[in-house]
C-alpha positions in Angstrom: 116.6 147.1 13.0 115.3 144.8 16.0 115.3 141.3 15.4 111.9 139.5 16.0 112.2 136.3 17.9 109.5 133.6 17.4 108.3 131.8 20.4 109.7 128.3 20.4 107.6 125.3 20.1 107.6 122.9 23.0 108.8 119.8 21.5 108.0 116.6 23.4 110.1 113.5 23.1 108.7 110.8 21.0 106.9 108.2 23.1 108.4 109.6 26.2 106.5 109.2 29.2 103.7 106.9 28.5 103.4 103.7 30.7 102.4 100.3 29.5 99.0 100.7 30.8 98.4 104.0 29.3 99.7 102.7 25.9 97.3 99.9 26.3 94.4 102.0 27.1 95.3 104.3 23.9 95.7 101.2 21.7 92.1 99.9 22.7 90.7 103.3 22.1 92.2 103.6 18.6 91.8 99.9 17.5 88.0 100.2 16.7 88.7 103.3 14.5 91.7 101.5 12.8 89.8 98.3 12.0 86.9 100.1 10.6 89.0 102.5 8.6 89.8 102.6 4.7 93.4 102.3 3.6 94.0 106.0 3.6 92.5 106.5 6.9 94.5 103.8 8.4 97.8 105.6 7.2 96.7 108.9 9.1 95.8 106.7 12.1 99.0 105.0 12.1 100.9 108.3 11.6 99.1 109.7 14.7 99.6 106.5 16.7 103.4 106.3 16.1 103.8 110.1 16.9 101.8 109.5 20.2 103.3 106.3 21.3 106.7 106.5 19.7 106.8 103.0 18.1 107.7 102.1 14.7 105.0 101.6 12.1 105.2 97.9 12.0 104.9 97.5 15.7 101.9 99.9 15.7 100.2 97.8 13.1 100.8 94.6 15.2 99.4 96.3 18.2 96.3 97.5 16.6 95.6 94.3 14.8 96.4 91.9 17.5 93.9 92.9 20.1 94.4 92.2 23.8 95.7 88.5 23.3 99.1 88.0 24.8 101.7 86.3 22.5 101.8 82.7 22.7 105.3 81.6 22.7 105.6 78.2 21.0 108.6 76.1 21.2 110.3 76.3 17.8 112.7 74.1 16.2 112.8 70.2 15.9 110.9 68.0 18.5 113.0 66.5 21.1 114.1 62.9 20.2 114.3 61.6 23.7 111.9 61.7 26.6 112.9 63.5 29.9 113.6 60.1 31.6 116.0 59.1 28.9 117.6 62.6 28.9 118.1 62.5 32.6 119.6 58.9 32.6 122.1 60.1 30.1 123.0 63.1 32.1 123.6 60.9 35.1 125.7 58.5 33.1 127.7 61.3 31.7 128.2 62.8 35.1 129.3 59.5 36.5 131.9 59.1 33.8 133.3 62.5 34.6 131.6 64.1 31.8 133.1 62.1 28.8 132.3 63.3 25.3 129.3 61.4 23.5 131.6 59.1 21.4 133.5 57.8 24.4 130.3 57.8 26.6 128.6 55.5 24.0 131.6 53.0 23.8 132.0 53.0 27.5 128.2 52.7 28.4 128.0 49.2 26.3 130.3 47.6 28.7 129.2 49.1 32.1 125.5 49.3 31.6 124.8 47.7 35.0 126.9 50.3 36.6 124.9 53.0 35.1 121.8 51.4 36.4 123.1 51.2 40.0 124.3 54.9 39.7 120.6 56.0 38.5 119.2 54.2 41.6 121.6 55.8 43.9 121.0 59.2 42.4 117.3 59.0 42.8 117.4 57.0 46.0 115.6 54.0 44.7 115.9 50.5 46.4 115.4 47.0 45.0 
């Protein structure tokens, strides 16, 4: 009895050879359809999009909703307590004292404030 061989399907790698430019073009082409679609249609569009691009669903949703706007990176965390001038002065004082720890630097700086002032002037080339 002869064995029948079925032709093998050509399986393309998921999200294999698309460049960023082609991903952007495809995203722009699909975005309008996605934004106007109902919830069921959005699911189908996302399935198609993730198969073609190779991204996870959540990243696909972000891409399709975000538009062409680049991400704005905002500095997070606490605001800086000191200005750059104060920070630079402290850095010079720290380097002048051979990089003492902050507690020792604070106790030493009360007695030699004038020396730090002079070091600051020399560092920045200022003259009186």
